[in-house]
N, C-alpha and C positions, 0 to 999 in steps of 0.2 A: 370689550370682549375678552374673559377670560383666554385663557391660553386651551387648546385641545390637551387630553388624555397623553400625546404624547409628552407632555413635561412629567411626567414619571417614571420614561424609561432610563436606563443608566445612561448617562452622559457617553459612556466611554464605549456604549453601542452606537449608541445613535445611529453612527457615519458607516457600522460594520457592513461590510463589503459581502462577506459571506463566502463562502466555494461555489466555480465552477466546477459543476459534476457533468460526467459523462452523457451524451445525448440516448435518447431508447429511441431504438427505430422506428416507435410505433409513432414518433410526434413526428416523425420526417412529412407522413403523408405524400400525398404527391410528388413531391419537389425534389425526390432522389430519380434518377432514372436507373431504377434497380436495374444489376446484375441478374445473370442468369440465376446464381444461386438467390438471389436477394438482397437484400442489406447485409454487408458482410460489415461487420462492428469491431472492429479494432484501435479501438479507444480508451478501454478500462482496464484493462489487464486480465482479463477475464480470461478462464477455461475453455477455450474451443472443444470440447471434448465434454465437458459437463460432469457431472458424479455420477457417482458408482451406479450402474443400475440398482441394486440392493438396496441403497437409499431410496430410488423411487417405488417400491415392491412396498419399502416398511412402510414409507408415508401413508400409499394410499391403504394401506391395511390398520395405522393407527388406528385407535378406537377414543384414546383420552382426553383429545383438547378442551374438553370442560375441567381438568385437573391444570393445577398449576404446579408449574415442576419444582425440584428439589431445589430452597432459596440457596442453599449452602454448595449444593452440588455435589454432592458427595459420590456419585458414581459418575459422573463428568469428569471431575480431578483424579482420580484413579483409573480413569481410562486415561487420561494425560499423561499421569505419571510413567504406565503401561509403556506409552510410546514416544516420551522423551527422556524415559530414565532418570529425574528429577523425582523427589518425592511431592506429592499430593499437595504434601504439608504448606510448599512453596507457592504453590498454582492455582490463580482468579481468572475466571473465562467471564466473557462479556459479549454483549452485542457485537462483534465486532472488535477490533485492535481498538477501533477510531475511538469506542468508551472506553478502552483503559485508559488512550491515550489523554481522553479527555478526566479520568476520575484521579491519574496520578498529579497531573495538575493542578487539580481543585486537592489534593488531599499535602500538595508543597507548597501554591503559591500563599503569598496574600500580596495584594495590592503595589503594582510596581517592584515583585522580585523580577530577576532576570531568568531568562531562560536561553542556551546557545544551541543553536541552528546550522549546522554545516550544508549553505546553502550551492546551487540549487537541491533540494531534499522536499522529501514527503507535504503536500501543503498543510496536512492536518496538524503539524508539529506548530508549523503559526498557528492557523486557525483556532487550536486549544490555547493556546497562551493568551492570544491576543482576547478567547471570549470571557477568560477566567483573569483577566487584570492584570496580566502579567507583560511585560517588555522585553521584546523579540532581540537577540545581541544575535548578529551576520557574520560568519566568520566564510567568506568565500573557499571556496575550493577552488585546487589548479587547473592550468587547462585541459586538463584529462580526466576532471571532474574525480580528483583521488582529494581527500581531508589532510589539511593541513593539520597537523596535531601538535606544532609548536605554537598556530595561530591560535588553537583551542585553547591549550595548554595558558596562554598567555590574554586569554577575552575572561577567565574566571575571577571574577570580583567579589567582595563579603556580597552583594547582593544574589548572586548565582546559585541559582536552587537546582533546575537540571540542564543536563547536554545529554541531548539525542544523536542519535549515531545511528544510521540505517545501513545497514550490508546485505545482500544489495541493497544500494541506494535508489529511491525512483527522486526520478524519472532518468537518473541516467546510467541505471547497471552495473554499477560501481562496487566491488567489495572491497571491502577492509579489512586490513592483515591484522592478525589477532594482535601482536607487537603494539600497532597503535592503536587496536580499543583499551590494551593495558597502561598503557602511558595515561590513555584519559581517566582511565580509572585510578591511577595514581593520584589523582587530585581530589580523591575524596568526595568530590559531590555527586550528589545520585544521576547517576548516566542509564540511561534508557537507548538498546541496543534493538532495532526493530528490523524485524528478521522475516519478514511476511514474504519474502521467497527463500527461506532455507531449506528447501524442499530441492531446489534447482538449482542449488550447489552445494550442498551437506557441509558448508558449514558453520560452525559453530559457539558460542561460547555459552552457551546453554550448559555443559557440565562445570562452570564456574560457579555458577547459583550455591549460593550459603558460603564461599571459598572470602567472596567480595561483601561488606556490606554495604556498600552503593551499587548493585549491577539487578537489574530490573531485562528481560529482556520477552519481548512481542512476538508472537506468531498468529498466524490467522488461516482457517478452510478454505479462506475464500479462493486464491490462485491453485495450488496443486489440488485439494478435491473438490472442487469445484460449487463452492458453495455459498458465491460473491451474493445471493436473492434470499440467503439465510441469515447470513451477519452473525457467526461466529468467530471470534478470537478469544484470544489466551495470553496469559500471561506468567512468566516466573521470573518470581521474588524473593527476595529476604525476608525470615518469616516475619518480621514486624510489619513490613511495608501488608506483607498477603493478608496477615492481620486484619491491621487497618481497613485494606480496601475490603475483602468481606463485609463489614461492616459496614461500611458508609456507601458501597452497590445497591443501585436498587435491585428488592430484592430477587425478582422472577426474570434478569437483565438475558437471562439465555432463552429462548419461549422451546417447546413442549416438542415443535418440530426440529429447529436445531441440534437440541440434544439426541432423537434417532438419529438426524443425519448425520451427526458424528459418530458414533454407536457402530452405525453400519461401516461409516467408510474407514474406519481401524480397523476391521472385519478384512475390509477388501485394499489393503495398503499394497498388495502386490498390484492392483487392477490398478491403481490410481498411479503407481511411481510409473506404469509402464505409459500411463498417458503423458505424463511427466517426460518422460525420455525421447519421444518422439516431438516434444516441444522443442526440446534442447535441442536434436537434430535437426528438427524445421528453422529454429534460431538461426542456425548455422548456416544452413544454404541461405536464408534469406540473407543475410547479412553478405554473403558471399557475393551475392546479384545486387544487393543496393548498394553494396563498393564499385561494381560496373555503370552507373550511374552520374555521369560525370558533374552533375550540379544536385548533388546529395553527399553530405558526408556523416556515414554509419558509426556511431561508438560503438566499441566491445563490452556486451553484454551477459552478464551472469544469471539474469530474471529472464522474464518470459514479453521480454520487449525488448524493442531496439529506439533511441534513440538517433538522431540524425539532425544534421544543421542541414540548413535550406540553403543554397551557394544562390541561386537566381531565381526571383521571382517572389520569396518571402513564402512563411509559412501558412499564413493565415491564405493566402492567397490560392496555397498547394488544397490548405484542410478545404475549403469551400469546392476546389475542384473536385476533389475529391469524391467527399460529401456529394456534389449533384450530380454522380456517377451512381452514386449507390454507398460507397466503400466510407466510414466512419474512424477515423483516426483524430489523435490528441496533439495541439499544437500550442505554442507558448511563445509570448514575447514580453518576455522581462526580462531583466539583468542576468546575466550567463547560461541563460538561454531562448536568447535574441534566435529569432527567423530557424526554431528547433520542430520536430513532430515527432512525437511518442508514436511509436506505429507496434500495438500488439502482435504476439505469434498467432498466426491462424490455421487453419486449416491447409494442406499442400496445397488444393484448388483454391481455396482462398486467398493463398500467397501469392499464386499462381497470375491470377485477375489482378492483383493490385499491380504486381507490378506488369503484366500488360498495359492497363491505365496510366504507369505511371511513366511507361515507356510513351505509350499518346500524348500526357502531357509533356515531357519530351520534347516530343516534335513540335508543340505547340511554341513551346518555348524558345527554339531553335526557329522558328518563321517570324 
């Protein structure tokens, strides 16, 4: 009997494991004992305050959904230029920064080329490297999750095509000092600095765009602007790379609804940054309270989440106990993240319920 259609699948993707996305509250059904607030979703680093009210109004009134958006992103790039202070010629937008990671790797990688990742870090770097036939080269961070710049430089070979750096890093919340980024840029290899959480820190290397021919910076509207569901991100690139990406990207990769949302968000930055400030204050409060739990070790974060080592009971067990009580968090069980959970910053009342629940679970552990 002849083989089935699977024989036509790329051999390197036949066993591809994919990405474990966060859970939607809808899929839990009756499995979770919901709190008085319903399902509390703290597993995907979303903005608990949502988007600007102006976005909802504008989308409700938008009537041109039958018209394709501008493939060249002319107005969008102009708006992003005004926001970032970087010329529109350097800017390309996509359906989330995930799509831009994919496009960058498509542009640079031949099968077998190497991509340096400073692990643990954003899973999409590894995901799209493998999807595009590349070979991830993993450089471990130190015990405090800082990048080992010397080790990164030593990891560069003749096959290295891209180095990924995330600042703040996901899932650790760690900032990478500018001086360290400059040392990596000095390798001459294309360097992607993912600044998805830039608005929570204000620290950026965006002003260096154009000064370094190998520097690329990624940003997103998912976190600070509450537009995760609309999938819109953007990148700042050297002119030659921006030109290439504009030519190889999908024509209408940023949809009309996302364009409307970005336009309204950039008109309402003060409102959105007030929410960001509230999240930062709540992050510090939650960090202090988590530190009072003897069986958790929270790590300092500059993003909108906190990574914790679970010192007793195991991360998977803790995640499941929280889920059973209607609270969603992310757990990890991989090298350098063994028995860790990542908790997104919710509203104060959500975080209070989280802490009450953790204390209840702690009493169970003690028993």
